[in-house]
C-alpha positions as a Markdown table, in Angstrom:
| # | Residue | x | y | z |
|---|---|---|---|---|
| 1 | Met | 48.3 | 60.7 | -70.9 |
| 2 | Leu | 46.3 | 57.6 | -71.9 |
| 3 | Arg | 43.5 | 59.8 | -73.5 |
| 4 | Gln | 46.0 | 61.7 | -75.6 |
| 5 | Ser | 47.6 | 58.4 | -76.9 |
| 6 | Phe | 44.2 | 57.1 | -77.9 |
| 7 | Arg | 43.3 | 60.3 | -79.6 |
| 8 | Ser | 46.6 | 60.3 | -81.6 |
| 9 | Lys | 45.8 | 56.9 | -83.1 |
| 10 | Pro | 43.2 | 58.2 | -85.6 |
| 11 | Ala | 45.6 | 60.8 | -86.7 |
| 12 | Leu | 48.3 | 58.3 | -87.4 |
| 13 | Ala | 45.9 | 56.0 | -89.2 |
| 14 | Leu | 44.8 | 59.0 | -91.4 |
| 15 | Leu | 48.4 | 59.8 | -92.3 |
| 16 | Ala | 49.1 | 56.2 | -93.2 |
| 17 | Ala | 46.1 | 56.1 | -95.4 |
| 18 | Leu | 47.2 | 59.2 | -97.2 |
| 19 | Ala | 50.6 | 57.8 | -97.7 |
| 20 | Ile | 49.2 | 54.5 | -99.1 |
| 21 | Ser | 46.8 | 56.4 | -101.4 |
| 22 | Gly | 49.7 | 58.5 | -102.7 |
| 23 | Cys | 51.7 | 55.4 | -103.6 |
| 24 | Ala | 48.6 | 53.9 | -105.3 |
| 25 | Ser | 48.1 | 57.0 | -107.4 |
| 26 | Asn | 51.7 | 56.8 | -108.7 |
| 27 | Arg | 51.8 | 53.1 | -109.4 |
| 28 | Asn | 51.7 | 53.7 | -113.1 |
| 29 | Met | 54.7 | 56.0 | -113.1 |
| 30 | Thr | 57.8 | 54.6 | -114.8 |
| 31 | Thr | 61.2 | 54.9 | -113.3 |
| 32 | Gly | 64.6 | 55.2 | -114.9 |
| 33 | Ala | 65.9 | 52.0 | -113.2 |
| 34 | Leu | 67.7 | 50.2 | -116.1 |
| 35 | Pro | 66.1 | 51.2 | -119.4 |
| 36 | Asp | 69.2 | 50.4 | -121.4 |
| 37 | Asp | 70.8 | 47.1 | -122.3 |
| 38 | Tyr | 74.5 | 46.4 | -122.9 |
| 39 | Arg | 73.5 | 44.2 | -125.8 |
| 40 | Thr | 72.0 | 47.2 | -127.5 |
| 41 | Asn | 74.8 | 49.6 | -126.4 |
| 42 | His | 77.4 | 47.2 | -127.8 |
| 43 | Pro | 75.8 | 45.1 | -130.4 |
| 44 | Ile | 77.6 | 42.3 | -132.2 |
| 45 | Thr | 77.7 | 43.0 | -135.9 |
| 46 | Ile | 78.8 | 40.8 | -138.8 |
| 47 | Ala | 80.8 | 42.5 | -141.5 |
| 48 | Glu | 83.8 | 42.0 | -143.7 |
| 49 | Arg | 86.8 | 43.2 | -141.7 |
| 50 | Glu | 90.6 | 43.1 | -142.1 |
| 51 | Gln | 92.2 | 40.2 | -140.3 |
| 52 | Val | 95.9 | 40.7 | -139.4 |
| 53 | Val | 98.0 | 37.8 | -138.0 |
| 54 | Asp | 101.6 | 38.5 | -136.8 |
| 55 | Ile | 104.4 | 35.9 | -137.1 |
| 56 | Pro | 107.4 | 36.6 | -134.9 |
| 57 | Val | 110.7 | 36.3 | -136.8 |
| 58 | Ser | 114.2 | 36.0 | -135.4 |
| 59 | His | 117.3 | 37.3 | -137.1 |
| 60 | Gly | 118.7 | 33.9 | -137.9 |
| 61 | Asp | 115.5 | 32.2 | -139.1 |
| 62 | Arg | 115.9 | 30.4 | -142.4 |
| 63 | Arg | 112.9 | 28.1 | -142.3 |
| 64 | Leu | 109.5 | 28.2 | -140.6 |
| 65 | Thr | 109.6 | 26.8 | -137.1 |
| 66 | Pro | 106.7 | 24.5 | -136.0 |
| 67 | Ser | 105.1 | 27.4 | -134.0 |
| 68 | Gln | 105.4 | 29.8 | -137.0 |
| 69 | Arg | 103.9 | 27.2 | -139.3 |
| 70 | Ser | 101.0 | 26.7 | -136.9 |
| 71 | Ile | 100.2 | 30.4 | -137.0 |
| 72 | Val | 100.2 | 30.4 | -140.8 |
| 73 | Gln | 98.0 | 27.3 | -140.9 |
| 74 | Asn | 95.5 | 28.8 | -138.4 |
| 75 | Ala | 95.2 | 31.9 | -140.5 |
| 76 | Leu | 94.7 | 29.6 | -143.6 |
| 77 | Val | 91.9 | 27.8 | -141.8 |
| 78 | Asn | 90.1 | 31.0 | -141.0 |
| 79 | Tyr | 90.6 | 32.4 | -144.5 |
| 80 | Arg | 89.1 | 29.3 | -146.1 |
| 81 | Ala | 86.1 | 29.4 | -143.7 |
| 82 | Asn | 85.2 | 33.1 | -143.7 |
| 83 | Gly | 87.7 | 34.9 | -146.0 |
| 84 | Ser | 87.9 | 35.8 | -149.7 |
| 85 | Gly | 90.0 | 37.9 | -152.0 |
| 86 | Met | 93.7 | 38.7 | -151.6 |
| 87 | Val | 96.0 | 37.4 | -148.9 |
| 88 | Tyr | 98.9 | 39.8 | -148.3 |
| 89 | Ile | 102.2 | 38.8 | -146.8 |
| 90 | Met | 103.5 | 42.0 | -145.2 |
| 91 | Leu | 107.3 | 42.1 | -144.7 |
| 92 | Pro | 108.9 | 44.6 | -142.3 |
| 93 | Ser | 111.0 | 47.2 | -144.1 |
| 94 | Gly | 114.0 | 48.7 | -142.2 |
| 95 | Ala | 113.9 | 46.2 | -139.4 |
| 96 | Pro | 117.0 | 44.3 | -138.4 |
| 97 | Asn | 115.3 | 41.0 | -139.3 |
| 98 | Glu | 114.3 | 42.2 | -142.7 |
| 99 | Ala | 116.4 | 39.6 | -144.5 |
| 100 | Ala | 115.1 | 36.7 | -142.4 |
| 101 | Ala | 111.5 | 37.8 | -143.0 |
| 102 | Tyr | 112.1 | 37.8 | -146.8 |
| 103 | Arg | 113.5 | 34.3 | -146.6 |
| 104 | Leu | 110.5 | 33.0 | -144.7 |
| 105 | Ser | 108.0 | 34.8 | -147.0 |
| 106 | Thr | 108.5 | 32.3 | -149.8 |
| 107 | Glu | 107.8 | 29.4 | -147.5 |
| 108 | Ile | 104.7 | 31.1 | -146.1 |
| 109 | Ala | 103.4 | 31.6 | -149.7 |
| 110 | Asp | 104.0 | 27.9 | -150.4 |
| 111 | Val | 102.0 | 26.9 | -147.3 |
| 112 | Leu | 99.1 | 29.1 | -148.5 |
| 113 | Arg | 99.2 | 27.7 | -152.0 |
| 114 | Lys | 99.2 | 24.1 | -150.8 |
| 115 | Gly | 96.3 | 25.0 | -148.5 |
| 116 | Gly | 94.1 | 26.0 | -151.4 |
| 117 | Val | 94.8 | 29.7 | -151.9 |
| 118 | Arg | 95.2 | 30.5 | -155.5 |
| 119 | Gln | 98.5 | 31.9 | -156.7 |
| 120 | Gly | 96.9 | 35.0 | -158.0 |
| 121 | Asn | 95.4 | 35.8 | -154.6 |
| 122 | Ile | 98.8 | 35.8 | -152.8 |
| 123 | Ala | 100.8 | 39.1 | -152.8 |
| 124 | Thr | 103.9 | 40.2 | -151.0 |
| 125 | Glu | 104.2 | 43.8 | -149.8 |
| 126 | Thr | 106.3 | 45.7 | -147.3 |
| 127 | Tyr | 105.4 | 47.9 | -144.3 |
| 128 | Ala | 107.5 | 50.4 | -142.4 |
| 129 | Ala | 108.8 | 49.0 | -139.2 |
| 130 | Gln | 108.1 | 51.3 | -136.3 |
| 131 | Ser | 110.5 | 49.8 | -133.9 |
| 132 | Pro | 114.3 | 49.2 | -134.2 |
| 133 | Glu | 113.8 | 45.8 | -132.8 |
| 134 | Ala | 112.7 | 42.7 | -134.8 |
| 135 | Ala | 109.3 | 43.2 | -136.4 |
| 136 | Pro | 106.9 | 40.4 | -137.3 |
| 137 | Ile | 105.7 | 39.2 | -140.7 |
| 138 | Arg | 102.0 | 40.0 | -141.1 |
| 139 | Ile | 99.4 | 38.1 | -143.0 |
| 140 | Ser | 96.5 | 40.3 | -143.9 |
| 141 | Tyr | 93.2 | 39.4 | -145.5 |
| 142 | Tyr | 89.5 | 40.2 | -145.3 |
| 143 | Ala | 87.0 | 37.9 | -143.8 |
| 144 | Met | 83.4 | 37.9 | -142.5 |
| 145 | Thr | 83.8 | 38.6 | -138.8 |
| 146 | Ala | 81.6 | 39.0 | -135.7 |
| 147 | Ala | 82.7 | 42.0 | -133.6 |
| 148 | Thr | 81.6 | 45.0 | -131.6 |
| 149 | Gly | 82.8 | 48.5 | -131.5 |
| 150 | Pro | 85.9 | 49.6 | -129.7 |
| 151 | Cys | 85.8 | 49.5 | -125.9 |
| 152 | Gly | 87.1 | 52.1 | -123.5 |
| 153 | Arg | 84.6 | 54.9 | -124.0 |
| 154 | Trp | 84.0 | 57.0 | -120.9 |
| 155 | Pro | 82.0 | 60.0 | -122.2 |
| 156 | Asp | 80.5 | 60.8 | -118.7 |
| 157 | Asp | 81.5 | 60.8 | -115.1 |
| 158 | Leu | 81.3 | 57.2 | -113.7 |
| 159 | Leu | 79.9 | 58.6 | -110.5 |
| 160 | Asn | 77.1 | 60.4 | -112.2 |
| 161 | Thr | 74.4 | 57.8 | -111.4 |
| 162 | Ala | 71.4 | 60.0 | -110.8 |
| 163 | Glu | 69.4 | 58.1 | -113.5 |
| 164 | Asn | 70.7 | 54.7 | -112.4 |
| 165 | Lys | 71.7 | 53.7 | -115.9 |
| 166 | His | 74.6 | 51.6 | -117.2 |
| 167 | Tyr | 77.8 | 53.5 | -117.8 |
| 168 | Ala | 78.8 | 53.7 | -121.5 |
| 169 | Asn | 81.5 | 51.0 | -121.4 |
| 170 | Phe | 79.4 | 48.5 | -119.4 |
| 171 | Gly | 79.3 | 45.0 | -121.0 |
| 172 | Cys | 81.7 | 45.9 | -123.9 |
| 173 | Ala | 84.4 | 43.5 | -122.9 |
| 174 | Asn | 81.9 | 40.6 | -122.5 |
| 175 | Gln | 80.4 | 41.3 | -126.0 |
| 176 | Asn | 83.9 | 41.4 | -127.5 |
| 177 | Asn | 84.9 | 38.1 | -125.9 |
| 178 | Leu | 81.7 | 36.5 | -127.0 |
| 179 | Ala | 82.2 | 37.7 | -130.6 |
| 180 | Ala | 85.8 | 36.4 | -130.6 |
| 181 | Gln | 84.6 | 32.9 | -129.7 |
| 182 | Ile | 82.2 | 32.5 | -132.6 |
| 183 | Ala | 83.7 | 30.2 | -135.1 |
| 184 | Asn | 81.1 | 30.8 | -137.8 |
| 185 | Pro | 79.7 | 34.3 | -137.8 |
| 186 | Ala | 76.8 | 33.2 | -139.9 |
| 187 | Asp | 75.4 | 31.3 | -136.9 |
| 188 | Leu | 74.3 | 34.7 | -135.5 |
| 189 | Leu | 72.1 | 35.3 | -138.5 |
| 190 | Gly | 70.1 | 32.1 | -138.3 |
| 191 | Pro | 70.3 | 28.3 | -137.8 |
| 192 | Arg | 72.1 | 26.1 | -140.2 |
| 193 | Ala | 70.3 | 23.7 | -142.5 |
| 194 | Pro | 69.9 | 20.2 | -141.0 |
| 195 | Gly | 72.4 | 17.6 | -142.3 |
| 196 | Glu | 71.7 | 14.2 | -143.6 |
| 197 | Ile | 70.6 | 11.5 | -141.0 |
| 198 | Asp | 73.2 | 8.9 | -140.1 |
| 199 | Ala | 71.0 | 5.8 | -140.1 |
| 200 | Thr | 73.7 | 3.6 | -138.6 |
| 201 | Arg | 74.3 | 6.0 | -135.7 |
| 202 | Arg | 70.5 | 6.4 | -135.2 |
| 203 | Gly | 70.1 | 2.6 | -135.0 |
| 204 | Asn | 72.9 | 2.3 | -132.5 |
| 205 | Val | 71.4 | 5.0 | -130.3 |
| 206 | Ile | 67.9 | 3.5 | -130.4 |
| 207 | Gly | 69.3 | 0.0 | -129.7 |
| 208 | Asp | 71.2 | 1.3 | -126.6 |
| 209 | Tyr | 68.1 | 3.0 | -125.4 |
| 210 | Gln | 66.0 | -0.1 | -125.7 |
| 211 | Asp | 68.7 | -2.3 | -124.0 |
| 212 | Asn | 69.0 | 0.2 | -121.1 |
| 213 | Ser | 65.2 | 0.4 | -120.8 |
| 214 | Gln | 64.9 | -3.4 | -120.6 |
| 215 | Ser | 67.6 | -3.7 | -118.0 |
| 216 | Leu | 66.1 | -0.9 | -115.9 |
| 217 | Ser | 62.7 | -2.6 | -116.1 |
| 218 | Gly | 64.2 | -5.9 | -114.9 |
| 219 | Val | 65.9 | -4.1 | -111.9 |
| 220 | Trp | 62.5 | -2.4 | -111.0 |
| 221 | Gln | 60.6 | -5.7 | -111.2 |
| 222 | Glu | 63.3 | -7.5 | -109.0 |
| 223 | Ser | 63.0 | -4.6 | -106.5 |
| 224 | Arg | 59.2 | -4.9 | -106.4 |
| 225 | Ser | 59.4 | -8.7 | -105.8 |
| 226 | Arg | 61.8 | -8.3 | -103.0 |
| 227 | Gln | 59.5 | -5.7 | -101.4 |
| 228 | Ala | 56.6 | -8.1 | -101.7 |
| 229 | Glu | 58.6 | -10.8 | -99.9 |
| 230 | Tyr | 59.1 | -8.6 | -96.9 |
């Protein structure tokens, strides 16, 4: 039994050597681990897209409430920063709150004019209300926007992972959320030009740095002198 075990060792060593050589011969082979990237599958693009803001309207509204006015002002800020062209105030037609929406439209137009939108760029139109309930007023305009394509694409079986690749919808929600948080879409195209230097602020910062450096130096010297005493 002992002789057979000793004789089997060279055979095992030979098999191990063949296995290692086989791995070495295939070390240049590429695998399909993760050749794709969610940033290339769902790229963030900058383009002029329609922006639609809904303003809820009750039947008895006669003037803009603080929350309604805030929605209009937020739309105005985005339009002035990234938008251009016409601003449409879309009123629901056939909705039970149609009269209230018409009353508020004049005040909405007044807020837009006071915010810097030219009178010729403000237009009021109607849209067909799809629900018998109260429909919102919609402010529509075009602005430069960062966005990705629509999410929810499932062209293949999610369990088909033989190639170990990302599924088609992977990372789409993250890219959409990132694009929605970008205040200035132009920042994705390149850095902004440096602004003017605030000499007063720079002097204050340098002065604080020098004062802190001197105080830290004094603390360090005091600590060293105490160590020398001991």
